[in-house]
C-alpha positions as CSV (number, residue, x, y, z in Angstrom):
1,M,-30.8,94.3,200.0
2,P,-32.0,94.2,196.3
3,R,-30.4,96.8,194.2
4,R,-32.7,99.7,193.2
5,P,-32.7,100.6,189.5
6,S,-30.9,103.7,188.6
7,S,-33.1,106.8,188.5
8,A,-31.5,107.8,185.3
9,P,-33.2,106.0,182.4
10,P,-31.2,104.8,179.4
11,T,-30.7,107.8,177.1
12,L,-32.4,106.1,174.0
13,I,-35.7,105.6,175.8
14,P,-37.3,108.9,177.0
15,E,-39.6,108.6,180.0
16,S,-42.3,110.9,178.6
17,D,-43.1,111.2,175.0
18,E,-46.7,111.6,173.9
19,L,-45.9,110.7,170.4
20,K,-44.8,107.2,171.4
21,P,-47.3,104.4,171.0
22,L,-49.0,103.0,174.2
23,A,-46.8,99.9,174.1
24,E,-43.7,101.9,174.4
25,R,-45.0,104.3,177.0
26,M,-46.1,101.4,179.2
27,R,-42.8,99.6,179.0
28,P,-42.0,98.3,182.5
29,R,-39.6,100.4,184.6
30,S,-38.8,97.7,187.2
31,L,-38.8,93.9,187.4
32,D,-42.0,94.1,189.4
33,D,-43.8,95.7,186.4
34,I,-43.0,92.8,184.1
35,V,-45.9,90.5,183.4
36,G,-45.2,86.8,182.8
37,Q,-41.7,85.2,182.8
38,T,-42.1,84.1,186.5
39,R,-40.0,81.1,185.8
40,L,-37.0,83.5,185.3
41,L,-38.0,86.6,187.2
42,A,-40.1,85.6,190.2
43,E,-38.8,86.6,193.6
44,G,-35.8,84.6,194.6
45,K,-35.0,83.3,191.1
46,P,-31.3,83.3,190.2
47,L,-31.6,85.7,187.3
48,R,-33.7,88.1,189.3
49,R,-31.2,88.0,192.2
50,A,-28.3,88.7,189.8
51,I,-30.1,91.6,188.2
52,E,-31.1,93.2,191.5
53,A,-27.5,92.9,192.7
54,G,-26.3,94.6,189.6
55,K,-24.3,91.5,188.6
56,V,-25.3,91.2,185.0
57,H,-23.8,88.8,182.6
58,S,-23.8,88.4,178.8
59,M,-26.8,86.5,177.6
60,I,-29.0,85.4,174.8
61,L,-32.8,86.0,175.3
62,W,-34.7,83.6,173.2
63,G,-38.5,83.9,173.0
64,P,-41.4,84.9,170.8
65,P,-42.3,88.5,169.9
66,G,-43.6,90.7,172.6
67,C,-42.5,88.6,175.5
68,G,-40.2,91.2,177.1
69,K,-36.7,90.7,175.6
70,T,-36.1,94.4,174.9
71,T,-37.6,95.4,178.3
72,L,-35.4,93.0,180.1
73,A,-32.3,94.3,178.4
74,L,-33.2,97.9,179.4
75,L,-33.7,96.8,183.0
76,L,-30.4,95.1,183.1
77,A,-28.7,98.4,182.2
78,R,-30.9,100.3,184.7
79,Y,-30.3,98.0,187.7
80,A,-26.6,97.8,186.9
81,D,-26.3,101.6,186.4
82,A,-24.7,100.9,183.0
83,D,-25.0,102.7,179.7
84,F,-27.4,101.2,177.2
85,R,-26.8,100.9,173.5
86,A,-29.2,99.1,171.1
87,I,-28.6,98.0,167.5
88,S,-30.8,96.0,165.2
89,A,-29.3,93.2,163.1
90,V,-32.0,94.0,160.6
91,L,-30.9,97.6,160.1
92,S,-27.2,97.5,161.1
93,G,-24.1,96.2,159.3
94,L,-20.5,95.6,160.4
95,P,-19.6,99.3,160.4
96,D,-22.5,100.0,162.9
97,V,-21.3,97.1,165.1
98,R,-17.7,98.5,165.1
99,A,-19.0,102.0,165.9
100,A,-21.0,100.7,168.9
101,L,-18.1,98.7,170.1
102,A,-15.7,101.7,169.8
103,E,-18.2,103.8,171.8
104,A,-18.4,101.0,174.5
105,E,-14.6,100.9,174.5
106,T,-14.3,104.6,175.3
107,R,-16.8,104.3,178.1
108,Y,-15.0,101.3,179.4
109,H,-11.8,103.3,179.8
110,Q,-13.9,106.0,181.6
111,G,-15.0,103.4,184.1
112,R,-18.5,102.9,182.6
113,R,-20.0,99.6,181.6
114,T,-22.2,99.3,178.5
115,V,-25.1,96.9,178.0
116,L,-25.1,96.3,174.2
117,F,-28.5,95.1,173.1
118,V,-28.6,93.4,169.7
119,D,-32.1,92.8,168.5
120,E,-32.7,89.9,166.0
121,V,-29.1,88.8,166.6
122,H,-29.7,85.6,164.5
123,R,-29.7,87.8,161.4
124,F,-26.1,88.7,161.8
125,N,-23.6,86.5,159.8
126,K,-20.6,84.8,161.4
127,A,-18.2,87.7,160.8
128,Q,-20.6,90.1,162.5
129,Q,-21.2,87.8,165.4
130,D,-17.5,87.2,165.8
131,A,-16.9,90.9,166.2
132,F,-18.4,90.9,169.6
133,L,-16.3,88.1,171.0
134,P,-13.1,89.9,172.3
135,H,-15.2,92.7,173.8
136,I,-17.4,90.2,175.7
137,E,-14.3,88.3,176.9
138,R,-12.6,91.5,178.2
139,G,-15.8,92.8,179.8
140,V,-16.0,95.9,177.7
141,I,-19.7,95.1,177.0
142,V,-22.4,93.1,178.6
143,F,-23.8,91.5,175.5
144,V,-27.6,90.9,175.3
145,G,-28.8,89.3,172.1
146,A,-32.5,88.9,171.4
147,T,-33.8,86.2,169.0
148,T,-37.0,84.5,168.1
149,E,-35.0,81.6,166.6
150,N,-33.4,78.6,168.2
151,P,-29.8,79.8,169.2
152,S,-28.5,76.3,168.7
153,F,-29.1,76.6,165.0
154,E,-28.7,80.3,164.3
155,L,-25.8,81.5,166.5
156,N,-22.1,80.7,166.4
157,S,-20.9,78.3,169.0
158,A,-18.2,80.7,170.0
159,L,-20.8,83.4,170.8
160,L,-23.0,80.9,172.6
161,S,-20.1,79.7,174.7
162,R,-19.6,83.2,176.1
163,C,-23.3,83.9,176.9
164,R,-26.0,82.2,178.9
165,V,-29.2,81.4,177.1
166,H,-32.4,82.4,178.8
167,V,-35.7,81.1,177.3
168,L,-38.6,83.5,177.6
169,E,-42.2,82.2,177.1
170,A,-45.2,83.6,175.4
171,V,-47.2,85.7,177.9
172,S,-50.4,84.0,179.2
173,V,-53.8,85.5,178.5
174,A,-54.3,86.3,182.2
175,D,-50.9,88.2,182.4
176,I,-51.7,90.1,179.3
177,E,-55.1,91.1,180.9
178,R,-53.1,92.5,183.8
179,A,-51.0,94.6,181.5
180,L,-54.0,95.9,179.7
181,A,-55.8,96.8,183.0
182,R,-52.6,98.6,184.1
183,A,-52.5,100.7,180.9
184,L,-56.2,101.6,181.3
185,A,-55.6,102.8,184.9
186,D,-52.3,104.6,184.4
187,A,-53.0,108.3,184.1
188,E,-49.3,109.3,183.6
189,R,-48.3,106.9,180.7
190,G,-51.4,105.0,179.8
191,L,-55.0,105.7,179.0
192,G,-56.2,106.5,182.6
193,T,-57.1,110.1,181.7
194,L,-59.6,109.0,179.0
195,G,-62.0,107.5,181.5
196,L,-62.7,104.5,179.2
197,A,-65.2,101.9,180.2
198,V,-64.1,98.5,179.1
199,D,-66.2,95.3,179.2
200,P,-64.2,92.5,180.9
201,S,-65.1,90.2,178.0
202,A,-63.6,92.8,175.6
203,L,-60.4,92.9,177.6
204,R,-60.1,89.1,177.4
205,L,-60.8,89.1,173.6
206,I,-57.9,91.5,173.2
207,A,-55.6,89.4,175.4
208,Q,-56.5,86.3,173.4
209,A,-56.1,88.0,170.1
210,A,-52.6,89.1,171.1
211,D,-51.4,85.5,171.0
212,G,-48.9,85.8,173.8
213,D,-47.5,89.2,172.6
214,V,-47.9,92.0,175.2
215,R,-46.9,94.7,172.7
216,R,-49.5,93.6,170.3
217,A,-52.2,93.6,173.0
218,L,-51.4,97.2,174.0
219,T,-51.4,98.2,170.3
220,L,-54.9,96.6,169.9
221,L,-56.1,98.4,173.0
222,E,-54.8,101.7,171.8
223,I,-56.6,101.3,168.4
224,A,-59.8,100.2,170.3
225,A,-59.6,103.4,172.4
226,E,-59.4,105.5,169.3
227,L,-62.5,103.8,167.9
228,A,-64.5,103.6,171.1
229,E,-67.9,105.4,170.9
230,G,-69.2,107.0,174.0
231,G,-66.0,106.1,175.8
232,R,-66.8,102.4,175.9
233,I,-64.9,99.5,174.5
234,D,-67.1,96.5,174.1
235,E,-67.2,93.5,171.8
236,T,-68.9,95.5,169.0
237,T,-65.9,97.9,169.1
238,L,-63.5,95.0,168.8
239,T,-65.2,93.5,165.7
240,Q,-63.3,96.0,163.5
241,V,-60.1,96.0,165.5
242,L,-59.7,92.2,165.5
243,A,-61.0,91.6,162.0
244,D,-57.7,90.8,160.5
245,R,-55.9,89.3,163.5
246,T,-53.5,86.4,162.8
247,R,-51.7,83.9,164.9
248,R,-48.0,83.6,165.3
249,F,-46.5,81.4,162.6
250,D,-43.0,81.7,161.2
251,K,-43.0,80.0,157.8
252,G,-39.2,79.5,157.9
253,G,-38.2,79.2,161.5
254,E,-38.3,76.8,164.4
255,Q,-42.0,77.3,165.1
256,F,-42.7,76.1,161.6
257,Y,-40.8,72.9,162.1
258,D,-42.2,72.4,165.5
259,Q,-45.7,72.5,164.1
260,I,-45.1,70.1,161.2
261,S,-43.4,67.8,163.7
262,A,-46.5,68.0,165.9
263,L,-48.8,67.2,163.0
264,H,-46.6,64.2,161.9
265,K,-46.4,62.8,165.4
266,S,-50.2,63.3,166.0
267,V,-50.9,61.3,162.8
268,R,-48.4,58.6,164.0
269,S,-50.1,58.5,167.4
270,S,-53.5,58.0,165.7
271,D,-54.9,61.2,167.3
272,P,-57.3,62.6,164.6
273,D,-58.3,65.6,166.8
274,A,-54.7,66.7,167.3
275,A,-53.9,66.0,163.6
276,L,-56.8,68.2,162.5
277,Y,-55.8,71.0,164.9
278,W,-52.2,71.2,163.8
279,C,-53.2,70.9,160.1
280,T,-55.6,73.8,160.7
281,R,-53.0,75.8,162.6
282,M,-50.6,75.6,159.8
283,L,-53.1,76.5,157.1
284,D,-54.3,79.4,159.3
285,G,-50.7,80.6,159.7
286,G,-50.0,80.7,155.9
287,V,-48.1,77.5,155.3
288,D,-47.6,76.6,151.6
289,P,-50.4,74.1,151.1
290,A,-48.2,72.2,148.6
291,Y,-45.6,71.7,151.3
292,L,-48.3,70.4,153.6
293,A,-49.7,68.1,151.0
294,R,-46.2,66.7,150.3
295,R,-45.7,66.0,154.0
296,L,-49.0,64.3,154.3
297,A,-48.0,62.0,151.4
298,R,-44.8,61.3,153.3
299,M,-46.8,60.3,156.4
300,A,-48.9,58.0,154.3
301,I,-45.8,56.2,153.0
302,E,-43.7,56.2,156.2
303,D,-46.2,55.7,159.0
304,V,-49.3,54.1,157.5
305,G,-47.5,52.1,154.9
306,L,-49.0,48.8,153.7
307,A,-51.2,48.6,156.8
308,D,-53.6,50.7,154.7
309,P,-52.4,51.3,151.1
310,R,-55.4,53.4,150.4
311,A,-53.9,56.2,152.6
312,W,-51.2,56.7,150.0
313,T,-53.8,57.1,147.2
314,L,-55.9,59.4,149.3
315,A,-53.0,61.6,150.2
316,L,-52.1,62.0,146.6
317,A,-55.7,62.7,145.7
318,A,-55.9,65.4,148.4
319,W,-52.8,67.0,146.9
320,D,-54.3,66.9,143.4
321,T,-57.6,68.2,144.7
322,Y,-55.9,71.2,146.3
323,D,-54.0,71.9,143.1
324,R,-57.3,72.0,141.2
325,L,-59.4,74.0,143.8
326,G,-56.9,76.1,145.6
327,S,-57.8,77.9,148.9
328,P,-60.1,77.8,150.8
329,E,-62.0,75.0,149.1
330,G,-58.9,72.8,148.7
331,D,-57.9,73.2,152.4
332,L,-60.6,70.8,153.4
333,A,-59.1,68.1,151.2
334,L,-55.8,68.4,153.1
335,A,-57.7,68.4,156.4
336,E,-59.6,65.2,155.4
337,A,-56.3,63.6,154.4
338,A,-54.8,64.4,157.8
339,L,-57.9,62.9,159.5
340,Y,-57.8,59.7,157.5
341,L,-54.0,59.2,158.0
342,A,-54.5,59.6,161.8
343,I,-57.4,57.1,161.9
344,A,-55.8,54.5,159.5
345,A,-53.9,51.5,160.8
346,K,-50.2,52.2,161.1
347,S,-47.1,50.3,160.0
348,N,-43.6,51.4,159.4
349,A,-42.6,47.8,158.4
350,A,-42.0,48.8,154.8
351,Y,-40.0,51.9,155.8
352,A,-37.9,49.8,158.2
353,G,-37.4,47.1,155.6
354,F,-36.3,49.6,153.0
355,N,-33.8,51.1,155.5
356,A,-32.5,47.6,156.4
357,A,-32.0,46.8,152.7
358,K,-30.2,50.1,152.1
359,A,-27.9,49.4,155.0
360,E,-27.2,45.9,153.6
361,V,-26.4,47.4,150.2
362,A,-24.0,49.9,151.7
363,A,-22.3,47.3,153.8
364,N,-21.8,44.5,151.2
365,G,-21.2,46.4,148.0
366,T,-21.9,44.8,144.6
367,L,-22.9,41.3,145.3
368,E,-23.3,39.1,142.2
369,V,-26.8,38.4,140.7
370,P,-27.4,34.6,141.0
371,M,-26.7,33.0,137.6
372,H,-30.3,31.6,137.2
373,L,-31.8,35.1,137.6
374,R,-29.5,36.7,134.9
375,N,-30.9,37.7,131.6
376,A,-29.6,35.7,128.6
377,P,-30.3,37.5,125.4
378,T,-27.3,36.1,123.4
379,R,-26.0,32.7,122.7
380,L,-22.7,33.5,124.4
381,M,-24.4,34.5,127.6
382,K,-26.5,31.3,127.5
383,G,-23.3,29.3,127.0
384,L,-21.8,30.9,130.1
385,G,-24.8,29.7,132.1
386,Y,-26.8,32.9,132.3
387,G,-30.4,32.0,133.2
388,S,-29.6,28.3,133.6
389,G,-31.9,26.6,136.1
390,Y,-34.4,29.4,136.3
391,Q,-37.9,28.2,137.2
392,Y,-40.8,30.1,135.6
393,D,-43.1,30.6,138.7
394,H,-46.3,30.5,136.7
395,D,-45.5,27.0,135.6
396,A,-44.8,25.8,139.2
397,E,-47.5,24.3,141.4
398,G,-49.3,27.1,143.3
399,G,-47.7,29.7,141.1
400,V,-44.5,30.0,143.2
401,A,-41.2,28.1,142.7
402,L,-40.6,27.6,146.4
403,D,-37.0,26.3,146.1
404,Q,-35.8,29.2,143.9
405,Q,-33.4,31.6,145.6
406,C,-33.6,35.2,144.5
407,L,-31.2,37.0,146.9
408,P,-27.4,36.9,146.3
409,D,-25.8,33.8,147.7
410,A,-24.2,35.8,150.6
411,L,-27.7,36.9,151.7
412,A,-29.6,33.7,151.3
413,G,-32.5,33.6,153.8
414,R,-32.1,37.2,154.9
415,V,-35.3,38.9,155.9
416,F,-35.8,42.7,155.5
417,Y,-39.6,43.1,155.6
418,E,-41.5,42.1,158.7
419,P,-45.2,43.2,158.5
420,V,-47.1,44.1,161.6
421,D,-50.3,42.6,162.8
422,R,-52.4,45.6,162.0
423,G,-54.7,46.6,159.1
424,M,-54.0,45.1,155.7
425,E,-50.6,43.8,156.9
426,L,-52.4,41.2,158.9
427,K,-53.2,39.5,155.7
428,I,-49.8,40.2,154.2
429,A,-48.2,38.7,157.4
430,E,-50.3,35.6,157.1
431,K,-49.3,35.0,153.5
432,L,-45.6,35.8,154.1
433,R,-45.4,33.3,157.1
434,A,-46.9,30.6,154.9
435,L,-44.6,31.3,152.0
436,R,-41.5,31.5,154.1
437,E,-42.4,28.2,155.9
438,A,-43.1,26.5,152.5
439,R,-39.7,27.7,151.2
440,R,-37.9,26.3,154.3
441,I,-39.5,22.9,153.7
442,A,-38.8,23.0,150.0
443,R,-35.1,23.7,150.8
444,G,-35.1,20.8,153.2
445,E,-34.8,23.0,156.3
446,P,-36.6,22.2,159.5
447,P,-39.8,24.0,160.2
448,A,-39.5,27.3,162.1
């Protein structure tokens, strides 16, 4: 039989408090009340079975804001009939951590377990994170850390090894609509006593504006209820409520790097629509346009390369245009650059050739410059043979001294750059093939 949650709520979360915002009042009291997260908490899922049986384990909850991390921690304590203690890594220091652990130790010796919830755990430094380790190992606490950042990068490996990582997802629009409808109907904790009439289209607008964040959706609904005229929430009411809504965008976290990665790979895949979307998403989220311009220039060099040398010039021109115009006018220049880069022919041949040359330099050290290529500004150097045998290419037939070797002797004939058969490199490839073939013949080598 599934374990019923304890009737006694965690002491830090009163059941009835009219001063609390709607989002706090509507916090789920059971697993069935949670919207979204069906991958983890649907009937029969391992985590749900463990929670219902009261067999809770230390864990890291990784997910975006408003997806239910705090709620799940509260329910862990309630189903396990354990004490609940919450600290925030933003507001707490090592003394607060030690006080919480000492309190948990006392309860442990009294036969009580403590679920210690650490919000924004990635903000704790190594020493603060290490303080939890012995208490997790001994079972003094069930550690629940919440983070919006990738635990692989932000948390100590020692802490990760003692916890399971559960990934929570942004809540869908449909699930947020369910949460809003529940708040409108709930007369005890929600807005049910107000008798509000809400247009279905308005409810969906709120759910979409919340951008996967249930807490944000309930806050928007509460504001709309205060502004509703005649007890009705419609699209006109929401115009003011949603005027300054913003999308989720962390200018320093994993989501930031995920989005720039999506933009770069969309350009590389020659998908202009996706490139324009991700470029716009980043500008909308508040990315530093100079950073975006720098990355677009990098894409022009790395992925378009010599298949379309104009892309490089255009990317730099877009960067310069933004510097001159600023936002919002200059944003369009960056968007146009992203579009052009996506549409342009692609080649990483120059990039691959450069990396191959770097590897050769690292592997072979300081190879001597061939004598005929050396500069000979003095009589002594000329006497030593510097520059002897050099052929001035402009005097040779066709403008190229075909039998002249320019690589060090140990690398004679080595090829680093292989152009692709796309864009401008089609012509470059034709010329290189002809040159390389002519050089083989001039050196007396058989044709390729």
